[in-house]
Every structure is written in structure tokens, then in C-alpha cells.
VOGU-3710 file (C-alpha; in Angstrom, 3 decimals, decimal comma):
1> mhlpvvlcra> 0,158/-0,086/0,219  1,599/3,160/-1,321  0,823/5,919/0,784  0,834/10,088/-0,499  2,470/13,136/0,771  -0,025/14,138/3,646  -0,162/17,724/3,741  -1,213/19,492/7,091  -4,688/21,166/6,881  -4,030/23,658/9,616
11> yirsmstass> -2,481/27,015/8,266  1,218/28,395/9,789  0,367/31,552/11,438  1,520/33,808/14,192  -0,204/35,858/17,017  0,599/39,396/17,201  -0,903/42,645/19,021  -1,883/45,889/17,214  -0,227/48,507/18,561  -0,862/52,598/17,984
21> lqnpvcavcg> 1,829/52,943/15,502  0,740/49,919/13,628  -3,116/49,514/12,775  -3,450/46,075/10,489  -6,319/45,921/8,485  -8,158/42,474/8,825  -7,916/40,588/4,962  -11,543/39,184/5,911  -13,434/41,974/6,998  -11,700/44,653/5,912
31> ktiqgryird> -11,799/46,711/9,294  -8,882/48,023/11,214  -7,862/45,384/13,793  -7,180/46,500/17,604  -5,494/44,193/20,165  -4,432/40,433/19,252  -5,073/39,046/16,012  -3,433/36,417/13,262  -1,023/36,770/10,714  -1,022/33,695/7,944
41> ywgnnyhsth> 2,159/32,599/5,872  0,914/34,673/3,011  0,985/38,055/5,520  -2,869/38,264/5,445  -4,118/39,587/8,759  -7,315/38,469/10,081  -9,187/39,209/13,683  -8,520/36,132/15,720  -12,463/35,939/16,160  -12,717/34,866/12,363
51> eqthpachyc> -11,032/31,885/13,134  -14,368/30,235/14,489  -16,616/31,937/11,488  -14,695/31,409/8,635  -13,043/27,777/7,234  -9,442/27,693/6,404  -8,517/26,407/2,603  -7,280/22,879/3,016  -4,245/23,416/0,898  -2,961/27,351/1,313
61> grliskhstg> -4,429/28,072/4,799  -6,052/30,964/4,028  -9,262/31,974/5,938  -11,790/32,086/2,844  -13,855/34,643/2,447  -14,917/36,982/-0,487  -12,431/39,743/0,941  -9,418/37,709/1,350  -9,625/34,908/-1,294  -12,434/35,919/-3,858
71> ggsrysdgrm> -14,318/32,915/-1,897  -14,247/29,410/-2,211  -15,950/26,219/-2,607  -16,353/23,134/-0,721  -15,841/19,542/-2,520  -18,390/16,636/-2,175  -15,435/14,721/0,247  -15,864/17,990/2,371  -12,591/19,532/1,684  -12,796/23,472/1,838
81> icalcrdrai> -10,608/25,101/-1,459  -10,762/28,806/-1,728  -10,652/30,256/-5,294  -7,152/30,999/-5,437  -6,192/27,507/-5,171  -9,487/26,137/-6,869  -8,166/28,474/-10,314  -5,126/26,144/-10,176  -6,597/22,793/-9,142  -6,249/19,843/-11,376
91> enkesglavl> -9,598/18,651/-12,205  -9,169/16,572/-15,386  -7,122/13,544/-16,648  -5,284/15,528/-19,083  -3,784/18,068/-16,881  -2,879/15,516/-14,290  -1,191/13,682/-16,986  0,719/16,723/-17,937  2,215/17,538/-14,116  2,526/13,576/-13,801
101> neahdllekh> 4,842/13,627/-16,564  6,689/16,941/-15,453  6,930/15,076/-12,269  8,935/12,201/-13,330  10,950/14,886/-15,767  12,255/16,784/-12,348  12,541/12,891/-10,768  14,745/12,139/-13,618  17,397/14,712/-12,964  18,191/13,648/-9,578
111> gillrpfrpk> 19,011/10,228/-10,901  15,516/8,865/-10,025  14,760/6,758/-13,539  11,249/5,105/-14,530  12,142/3,871/-18,055  10,069/3,307/-20,193  7,750/5,728/-19,375  3,959/5,161/-20,335  2,127/5,549/-17,009  -1,735/4,543/-16,890
121> fslldrqtlg> -3,366/7,562/-14,648  -6,538/8,394/-13,276  -8,270/11,274/-10,967  -10,700/9,931/-8,274  -12,945/11,027/-5,795  -12,498/10,702/-2,488  -14,653/7,440/-2,015  -12,949/5,629/-4,789  -9,536/6,621/-3,879  -10,632/5,365/-0,676
131> kysksgnelg> -10,904/1,506/-1,643  -6,858/1,408/-2,137  -5,889/2,257/1,277  -6,432/1,496/4,943  -7,647/5,056/6,031  -9,337/6,208/3,366  -7,453/10,031/3,621  -4,411/9,504/1,095  -3,777/11,753/-1,773  -2,899/9,205/-4,198
141> fthatrrtds> -2,011/5,447/-4,685  0,780/3,715/-6,948  0,706/0,269/-8,579  4,338/-0,996/-10,139  5,266/-4,150/-12,097  8,156/-5,017/-14,408  9,124/-7,559/-16,655  12,826/-8,370/-17,207  14,984/-11,129/-19,346  17,298/-13,629/-17,719
151> sgrildlkiq> 19,914/-10,861/-17,447  17,802/-8,496/-15,122  17,300/-6,220/-18,041  13,821/-4,356/-17,984  11,940/-5,598/-20,771  8,722/-3,915/-19,700  7,449/-1,352/-16,818  3,799/-0,754/-16,375  2,982/1,938/-13,591  -0,281/2,692/-12,703
161> vfilhglpye> -0,703/6,315/-10,634  -4,361/7,279/-8,673  -4,570/10,595/-7,518  -7,070/12,806/-5,669  -8,948/15,133/-8,068  -8,813/18,969/-7,265  -5,140/19,365/-5,595  -4,305/22,847/-6,522  -0,857/22,387/-8,933  1,888/22,409/-6,298
171> aflataahel> 0,209/19,984/-3,925  -0,588/17,936/-6,871  3,010/17,798/-8,200  4,061/16,845/-4,828  1,725/13,959/-4,695  3,164/12,660/-8,005  6,711/13,153/-7,387  5,610/11,269/-4,199  3,804/8,387/-5,923  6,531/8,144/-8,382
181> mhawihlngr> 9,147/7,500/-5,622  7,006/4,737/-4,625  7,033/3,327/-8,030  10,991/3,437/-7,732  11,460/2,103/-4,256  9,098/-0,949/-5,239  11,217/-1,787/-8,244  14,776/-0,617/-7,135  14,544/-0,573/-2,999  14,815/-2,821/-0,677
191> qdaarwfkeg> 10,903/-3,873/0,504  12,051/-4,575/3,657  13,100/-1,135/4,379  11,678/0,864/7,547  8,184/2,267/6,569  9,594/6,118/7,462  12,739/5,100/5,497  10,572/4,550/1,974  7,773/7,521/3,395  10,380/9,928/3,927
201> scnmaaylal> 12,183/8,666/0,564  8,926/9,776/-1,152  8,786/13,072/0,551  11,837/13,605/-0,481  11,065/13,136/-3,810  8,092/15,548/-3,396  10,782/18,226/-1,835  13,016/17,898/-4,995  10,246/18,572/-7,271  8,640/21,281/-5,418
211> rskrtleady> 12,185/22,879/-4,578  12,485/23,469/-8,338  9,640/25,737/-8,715  10,808/28,575/-6,661  7,292/29,818/-5,991  5,791/30,890/-3,022  3,293/28,176/-3,275  5,880/25,505/-3,680  7,427/27,151/-0,528  4,310/26,431/1,682
221> qieqmrrqtd> 3,896/23,008/0,788  7,205/22,205/1,411  6,904/24,085/5,119  4,032/22,142/5,557  5,825/18,790/5,050  8,793/19,984/7,194  6,319/20,778/10,374  4,885/17,515/10,108  4,719/15,993/13,644  3,764/12,382/11,937
231> rvygrgfrkv> 6,547/9,854/13,306  6,299/8,245/9,529  5,848/11,149/7,293  6,999/14,216/9,029  10,429/12,763/11,082  10,775/10,442/8,219  11,313/13,164/5,548  13,286/14,983/7,867  15,769/12,259/8,812  16,289/11,821/4,907
241> lrfaqrrgtg> 16,272/15,356/3,833  19,059/15,799/6,806  20,970/12,960/4,931  20,862/14,062/1,621  21,812/17,451/2,547  25,152/16,388/3,836  25,663/13,269/1,686  23,899/13,762/-1,461  21,330/12,689/-3,282  23,322/9,890/-4,770
251> awlksvrtak> 24,375/8,363/-1,314  20,453/8,417/-0,736  19,475/6,464/-3,186  22,521/4,120/-2,876  20,854/3,952/0,506  17,263/3,350/-0,601  18,479/0,607/-2,890  20,511/-1,419/-0,506  19,607/-0,884/2,844  16,791/-1,070/5,467
261> rlpll> 17,562/2,291/6,906  19,625/5,165/6,805  23,302/4,818/7,854  24,099/6,871/10,774  25,559/10,277/9,617
//
């Protein structure tokens, strides 16, 4: 069972106190803020009471309102998405396949090769995607098989990728890279490796794809991964990231091929 990158729903925020020299304006109601207020990752300021009256976007953490995000909508599975993210959401197979191929090309630059690459791809709703997972909350699922000759040369490579519909571009790119890394690990890595090592490595692949974008939206997704408290996805990713930064991506990929867990730094 392949699990995707898990994105934190809570937006990054800080609590500040307005002063007589600084009178921020609330991004939700447009009124001057007196006293304590919230500032989100994007620099928007809010009255703290709006947290109880306005939902946060599932993908960028902004409080959804006409003034702050141009409104928003709710998917049939309950996910709230602001209009800013919805404008960049992947909602058809053609767009999704294009981003999947982009993720593949970005990972190839780091030595993560999947060839020949002729994936079968589907966008699924939450209920259908949930049939492939234990929790039903995953963003994607991947299945990979290969046929080789007597010398081990790959004759045929079959990859199936399923991703949740409606993810904004950066979230979709991260999920696609994560899923393709699962395929690479299945075909090249140790199947008995520690789960945190495999999932952390898949999040590392998502990180590599996002880092190439150099946008605030990509930086936000990376920050969410860095802040995850989950032992498998969060701590696993941070361990892999530290190792790759000190030893290089080549050493990391070699470890994925040969080891159950990372060697000591």
C-alpha cells in the first residue's frame, strides 16, 4: 500500500498585538484590527475571532472569504478550497497527466529513473481512492510491476498512478512525485526497509520537485512537510532530508537501494 505526502490542514500563523503605531487591516472584514490578531503564511492579517466563523482553505491555509480569497467552495467529500487554489486545481485527466510527466522529468534530473515511462493515470474522487487505502484519507496510490529478461534487463515497465482530483498544482506535483518515488522504490529498493525510510524518501522526492518551482506556493507545501509531526511522514522526511543534504542525493538513493534504513551520519 503506497501512501502519499500528507499535507497539514492547519495554516502557519503567528499571533501578534496591534499597537498605536501599527494598525493592520483584517483581510476578511476589511476593518482595522485592535488588540490581538492572526497573521498567516501569506502575510494576511485577521481578527482572531474569524477563525471560528470562516473556514481555512485545505491547501493554502488562508481564511476563506470574499475579501481575502475571492470566496471558495466545498468539494463533495468535504474539503474546503479557496478560489485562489481552485483556479489552479487539477480537475481533468489531461492536466493531471501533464503534471505527472513533469514530476517524472524533474525526478530524472536527480537520478530517479523510470523507463520506459508510459503510465496509466486516473483522477479519482475520495470515495473511490479510499478503496485502495486503509485510512481512506490518502492523496494518491501507485502500483508498479516490471518484466525482465534472464540478465535482469527491464523489458516492460507498468506503472499505474491514481491521484485525488481537485488538488492545486503544487500539491498535485508533490503527490505525483511522491507516488513515482514509491514506484521507483518498489522496482529498485529494499522491500523490507523501514516504513519511515520509504515514506520519508517519497516525501524527499516531493521536496525535490517542489524546490525546482521557486514559488511561494511550492515553499508553502515544503514548509508543511517540514512541520509535520507524524513519525513516519514528518520525522522520516526530516531524517532523509538531513542525510541527503550532508551526503548528497546519490548517497541517499544508494541507501534506498541497499539498506533497511539510513546509515548513521
